Phi, psi and omega in degrees: 000313182295325178296321179295316181293320182290326176294318177294324181295319180293323175298316182293321182291332184272355181291138170232172179292333182288322183241089180290141177256147181251092179256160173298149186294125178266134184288325185194152176292347179293349181303325185271352189298309184279342187275146176270091188266341181087009175221165186284120181285342181290320182283326182279345180295317177291326179292318180298314182292322177295323177296317182294334181272355184290155180295341180287344185260023178296144180292128174059035178248133175276171177296322177295321176297315180297322179293319181290319186276336182078188183294153180286135174232139177294145180290142178276140179283133179281130176256138176280188181295339183269356179056032178084007182268150180286319176219156175219152175268145180214161176251132182288126174266322173196158175265147184229155166240114183255149178262139183280178178287178204308302190291340182265158186227343183288140179288139180255136181274124181224166174227148170272123187236138169262113181288166180292344175278351180102349177285149175249124183225163171263127183241141179273140175256108181287160177087176181264129176074155176200165182241023183277144172219183181300144179071010173288150176260133180227156173254131182241153178231163176288163178134115187276160176256118189298329184258012175239109181293135177086352181265107185245002177225159181232149177278151179261123179286143174083016179232139185054235187272349181271114186283166175295165176291133177285140179275000000 
């Protein structure tokens, strides 16, 4: 067992970026800690971890797949129009009436809003009737409207210039 480990260790230590070695996937550099391998585990530990993080060690990837896909890059997190904030203030640019997707038919009241971050988005006005016009100030929250494509925020009733729903 120790001969196998020392052989693996020498292969891992001799690897460079120019000549990649294709070894079986090692779960952790801790594999060498308890074994008498005959080499310094402190120096090979960093080599092992850098080898395990390399794009050649992707799980279940062939060389052709790695060549096609290129180096691994972490996925970027998608940010919505609110940038992770719970509410934002915005100024109404114009009022809109949008038509919903196919099975639904009632027209939806929306406004085009310039948020305090500078982004321009379309916001849905919930409830019946509204008193919004150009230059009104509204508070918006996240929350998409399922039958309106592209509408990802809603106005909050009873805050700033948008009045409560009339009874």
